[in-house]
C-alpha positions, 0 to 999 in steps of 0.5 A: 372236854365234852362242851369244847368238843361240841363247840368246835364241832359246831364252828367247824360244821358252820364254816365248812360250807365257806371253806369248801366254796373258797377251795373250789374257787382257788383251784383255778389260780393254782391250776394257772400257776401250775402251768406257768411253773417252768417260768415262775422261778426265773421271773421270781429271781428277776423281781427280786434283784431288779435290774440285775438277775440274782445269778449274775448280781455278784459280777456287776460291781467289781472294784470301784466301778459298776459293769453296766451297759445300756441300749437306747433305741432313738429311732423315729418309730421308738419315740413315736411309740414311747412319747407320742402314743395316744397324742394327735401326732401319734404316728407321724414319726413312723410315717416319716421313717418309712418315707425315708426307706426304712422297711416297716417289718425291721421298725419297732411294732406300732403299738397302736395296732398291737392286740390288747392283751386284756381283751384275749378270751379267758380259756374255759377248759377246766 
């Protein structure tokens, strides 16, 4: 038992610095998960039973038909954002829709001028 205890102590003390470093590096992701906690449960519910919410999945199929509805946006600005972004004609359908009198404030936001979420500066408050 004495030799086993000595070997266990040696292995544990060698791994302690790596373990402490890993715990320190793990604090930031856990802190961010703590901040997202109110929304995390609902997000996991959505991920489990896509495209239906877990709470309402029993109401989807009743009898021999499915209660599913879809909303399809076929406005020119939505088609422009969805299919033409990044091509040479990007923005032309949006301009055509505005020329026909559509208010730009009621249109789908232009994806070309939306801020990139990956370019947001990281918070260094911790």
